[in-house]
Rosetta silent file (secondary structure, phi, psi, omega in degrees, C-alpha in Angstrom):
SEQUENCE: MLSEMGNDLGGAKLAHYTEIPAEPFGEEAPGVSIRVLIDGERDGAPVYVLRMIEIAAGGNTPDHSHPFEHENYVLSGRGSLMIEGEWHPLSEGHVAFVPAGVRHQYRNDGPVPFTFLCGVPASRGQA
SCORE:     score description
SCORE:     0.000 S_00000001
   1 L     0.000  141.268 -179.858  -22.660    5.429  -11.427 S_00000001
   2 L   -65.978  141.123 -177.125  -21.045    5.112   -8.026 S_00000001
   3 L   -56.558  -53.783 -179.843  -23.488    4.592   -5.186 S_00000001
   4 E  -148.361  134.806  178.104  -22.136    7.381   -3.034 S_00000001
   5 E  -164.883  144.372  173.475  -19.132    9.589   -3.405 S_00000001
   6 L   131.685 -169.129 -173.622  -18.274   13.153   -2.697 S_00000001
   7 H   -63.706  -30.835 -178.607  -18.089   15.913   -0.144 S_00000001
   8 H   -65.627  -12.888  177.113  -21.118   14.743    1.829 S_00000001
   9 H  -106.884   13.967  179.470  -19.010   11.741    2.901 S_00000001
  10 L    64.592   29.494 -179.379  -16.005   13.821    3.922 S_00000001
  11 L    90.762   -4.029  179.445  -14.001   12.543    0.949 S_00000001
  12 L   -73.868  164.434  179.669  -14.868    8.892    1.626 S_00000001
  13 E  -128.649  135.200  173.750  -15.935    6.549   -1.180 S_00000001
  14 E  -131.063  127.183  179.991  -18.677    3.923   -1.187 S_00000001
  15 L  -159.010  156.116  170.189  -19.294    1.829   -4.295 S_00000001
  16 L   -89.527  139.990 -174.873  -20.147   -1.672   -5.442 S_00000001
  17 H   -57.121  -29.004 -179.227  -17.230   -3.208   -7.319 S_00000001
  18 H   -70.039  -15.204  177.014  -19.404   -3.804  -10.402 S_00000001
  19 H   -80.210   -9.121 -179.332  -19.807   -0.035  -10.748 S_00000001
  20 L  -104.962  120.313 -174.705  -16.075    0.266  -11.410 S_00000001
  21 L   -63.369  141.545  173.229  -15.119   -0.771  -14.945 S_00000001
  22 L   -87.593  128.874 -179.999  -12.777   -3.708  -15.502 S_00000001
  23 E  -110.234  140.523  174.756   -9.969   -2.795  -17.893 S_00000001
  24 E   -60.942  140.873 -178.163   -7.876   -5.307  -19.841 S_00000001
  25 L   -71.675  -35.238  179.880   -4.409   -5.564  -18.327 S_00000001
  26 L   137.496  170.775 -178.095   -2.680   -5.661  -21.721 S_00000001
  27 L   -60.657  -28.967 -179.182   -1.223   -8.000  -24.326 S_00000001
  28 L   -74.108   -6.606 -178.649    1.451   -9.177  -21.889 S_00000001
  29 L  -134.634   79.346 -177.483   -1.284  -10.578  -19.634 S_00000001
  30 L   -61.928  130.863  176.991   -3.755  -12.688  -21.658 S_00000001
  31 L    77.850   11.508 -176.545   -7.186  -13.026  -20.051 S_00000001
  32 E  -108.354  131.226  172.862   -6.404  -10.576  -17.235 S_00000001
  33 E  -126.137  157.685 -176.719   -8.562   -7.605  -16.271 S_00000001
  34 E  -136.556  136.780  172.205   -8.155   -5.117  -13.455 S_00000001
  35 E  -114.960  122.804  175.545  -10.562   -2.874  -11.550 S_00000001
  36 E   -87.609   99.049 -173.310   -8.940   -0.062   -9.584 S_00000001
  37 E   -73.277  -44.937  177.254  -11.363   -0.045   -6.656 S_00000001
  38 E  -133.864  123.751 -172.530   -9.670    2.672   -4.597 S_00000001
  39 L  -120.961  143.083  179.007   -7.115    4.910   -6.251 S_00000001
  40 H   -62.603  -48.654 -177.718   -4.681    7.426   -4.836 S_00000001
  41 H   -74.589  -51.452 -175.084   -5.179   10.071   -7.516 S_00000001
  42 H   -70.348  -41.511 -172.813   -8.871    9.620   -8.324 S_00000001
  43 H  -104.071   -6.779  178.692  -10.128    8.868   -4.811 S_00000001
  44 L    78.875   20.817  177.298   -7.549   10.696   -2.709 S_00000001
  45 L   -80.100  107.587 -171.721   -6.196    7.601   -0.947 S_00000001
  46 L   -77.225  -17.712 -171.912   -2.710    8.825    0.024 S_00000001
  47 L  -111.916  -46.397 -173.336   -1.163    5.546    1.178 S_00000001
  48 E  -133.352  151.779  175.937   -2.629    2.513   -0.582 S_00000001
  49 E  -115.614  135.397  178.809   -4.416    1.523   -3.803 S_00000001
  50 E  -112.612  125.000 -178.718   -6.848   -1.392   -3.829 S_00000001
  51 E  -123.281  152.837  172.515   -7.309   -3.334   -7.069 S_00000001
  52 E  -115.307  123.924 -178.830   -9.384   -6.368   -8.067 S_00000001
  53 E  -112.536  132.393  178.249   -7.701   -8.646  -10.570 S_00000001
  54 E  -122.922  126.641  179.265   -9.603  -11.275  -12.544 S_00000001
  55 E  -115.245  119.117  179.927   -7.805  -13.916  -14.588 S_00000001
  56 L   -68.767  161.545  176.578   -9.911  -15.895  -17.061 S_00000001
  57 L   -51.644  130.936 -179.693   -9.467  -19.656  -17.492 S_00000001
  58 L    82.340   -2.266 -177.388   -6.098  -20.231  -19.166 S_00000001
  59 L   -90.842  167.805  178.386   -4.915  -16.670  -18.427 S_00000001
  60 E  -160.891  157.381  171.598   -1.866  -15.369  -16.606 S_00000001
  61 L   -86.980  168.065  175.646   -0.011  -12.233  -15.605 S_00000001
  62 L   -69.170  157.888  170.013    3.531  -11.615  -16.843 S_00000001
  63 L   -79.313  113.739 -172.459    6.530  -13.059  -15.003 S_00000001
  64 E  -154.724  173.514  169.491    7.811   -9.848  -13.402 S_00000001
  65 L  -143.893  163.675  178.199    9.108   -7.956  -10.383 S_00000001
  66 L  -154.352  164.842 -173.427    8.790   -4.341   -9.283 S_00000001
  67 L   -82.926   25.649  178.067   10.175   -2.057   -6.564 S_00000001
  68 L  -142.099  153.038  178.502    7.060   -2.193   -4.361 S_00000001
  69 L   -79.611  166.555  164.263    5.269   -4.791   -2.264 S_00000001
  70 E  -153.772  155.890 -178.676    1.723   -5.983   -2.643 S_00000001
  71 E  -118.251  142.289 -177.996   -0.789   -7.968   -0.663 S_00000001
  72 E  -127.539  147.288  171.313   -3.401  -10.330   -2.096 S_00000001
  73 E  -134.339  120.576 -177.184   -6.638  -11.887   -0.884 S_00000001
  74 E   -80.962  124.394  179.785   -8.224  -14.548   -3.113 S_00000001
  75 E   -89.433  -43.372 -176.502  -11.957  -14.045   -3.584 S_00000001
  76 E  -160.970  163.395  178.783  -12.809  -16.926   -5.929 S_00000001
  77 L    85.180 -172.085 -177.450  -11.466  -19.499   -8.320 S_00000001
  78 E  -137.552  128.857  179.874   -8.274  -21.520   -8.272 S_00000001
  79 E  -150.562 -170.105  177.460   -4.865  -20.362   -9.357 S_00000001
  80 E  -137.726  150.718  175.507   -1.172  -20.378   -8.619 S_00000001
  81 E  -118.214  121.508  175.648    1.366  -17.777   -7.619 S_00000001
  82 E   -90.553  127.028  175.453    4.938  -18.210   -8.816 S_00000001
  83 E  -121.116  114.427  177.695    7.520  -16.810   -6.401 S_00000001
  84 L    49.351   43.598  174.554   11.103  -16.809   -7.673 S_00000001
  85 L    91.005   -5.908 -179.017   10.418  -19.770  -10.018 S_00000001
  86 E  -113.578  128.744 -177.209    8.385  -21.943   -7.629 S_00000001
  87 E   -87.766  140.618 -179.750    4.595  -22.314   -8.036 S_00000001
  88 E  -131.858  127.875 -178.437    2.218  -22.229   -5.054 S_00000001
  89 E   -71.297  144.915  177.118   -1.518  -23.083   -5.262 S_00000001
  90 E  -135.281  145.206  174.028   -4.078  -20.475   -4.211 S_00000001
  91 E  -151.175  179.376 -175.379   -7.857  -20.644   -3.795 S_00000001
  92 L   -44.919  128.928  177.906  -10.675  -18.775   -2.066 S_00000001
  93 L    94.273  -15.189  178.104   -9.601  -17.372    1.291 S_00000001
  94 L   -71.079  149.407  171.769   -5.841  -17.568    0.722 S_00000001
  95 E  -120.394  152.613  178.544   -3.689  -14.511    1.345 S_00000001
  96 E  -145.270  141.765  174.807   -0.296  -13.774   -0.165 S_00000001
  97 E  -118.515  125.693  177.618    2.363  -11.126    0.439 S_00000001
  98 E  -114.289  109.693 -179.487    4.844  -10.396   -2.362 S_00000001
  99 L   -67.608  160.142  175.898    7.782   -8.266   -1.147 S_00000001
 100 L   -56.841  139.437  175.459    9.354   -5.562   -3.273 S_00000001
 101 L    81.048   -0.880 -178.114   11.830   -6.880   -5.834 S_00000001
 102 L   -90.756  129.134  178.189   10.572  -10.486   -5.767 S_00000001
 103 L   -69.226  132.887 -176.837    9.928  -12.156   -9.140 S_00000001
 104 E  -154.874  164.475  178.247    6.316  -13.396   -9.367 S_00000001
 105 E  -161.090  146.691  176.157    3.479  -14.384  -11.683 S_00000001
 106 E  -114.585  147.555  173.849   -0.165  -15.393  -11.301 S_00000001
 107 E  -145.467  153.872  176.006   -2.080  -17.907  -13.405 S_00000001
 108 E   -89.930  126.073  179.686   -5.564  -19.369  -13.442 S_00000001
 109 L  -105.629    5.498 -175.408   -5.524  -23.147  -12.876 S_00000001
 110 L  -125.834 -176.613 -177.015   -9.269  -23.722  -13.079 S_00000001
 111 L   -86.585  -10.791 -179.486  -12.277  -23.493  -15.398 S_00000001
 112 L  -116.786  165.015  179.988  -13.761  -20.329  -13.819 S_00000001
 113 L   -56.895  141.648  174.318  -12.246  -16.872  -13.275 S_00000001
 114 E  -100.585  113.637 -172.452   -9.529  -16.583  -10.627 S_00000001
 115 E  -122.439  132.777  178.461  -10.261  -13.343   -8.766 S_00000001
 116 E  -147.598  155.418  173.261   -8.247  -11.647   -6.053 S_00000001
 117 E   -86.693  145.815 -179.944   -7.754   -8.307   -4.353 S_00000001
 118 E  -138.127  115.605  176.599   -4.346   -6.690   -4.690 S_00000001
 119 E   -99.547  134.728  178.546   -3.180   -3.811   -2.513 S_00000001
 120 E  -136.393  155.864  177.048   -0.182   -1.717   -3.578 S_00000001
 121 E   -63.326  143.284  177.906    1.353    1.511   -2.275 S_00000001
 122 L   -64.583  -29.917 -178.050   -0.092    4.678   -3.826 S_00000001
 123 L   -96.987   47.487 -175.238    3.477    5.929   -4.363 S_00000001
 124 L   -53.368  -37.846 -178.347    4.598    2.891   -6.417 S_00000001
 125 L   -73.349  -23.233 -176.549    7.032    4.939   -8.484 S_00000001
 126 L  -102.836   -7.692 -175.076    8.674    6.506   -5.450 S_00000001
 127 L   -79.937    0.000    0.000    8.784    3.489   -3.113 S_00000001
């Protein structure tokens, strides 16, 4: 159960990330799970959605692009971000900005989970 949420906070949300279930990303992303920490529809965040992505050892996201930007902050582990075919190492404390329309992919390069925050616009379909 979420620590605090509701009208007594004026619509604000307070929760520990472990209270938000991690969902498998899908067959196209082996070893990847996602927690939607702050959501536009569920939480009423009109501008941005905050997600936590965890990639298990040996896992990766699909090689893809989409019509919206996103920002990343690496929490733990060691991985790489492919931007337009070129791989770049990432580890705890790194930040990355992926512009709209840019081909990219994430992979775990280490023995422990590679975990990062990922912010995307709430209006991803309309951006």
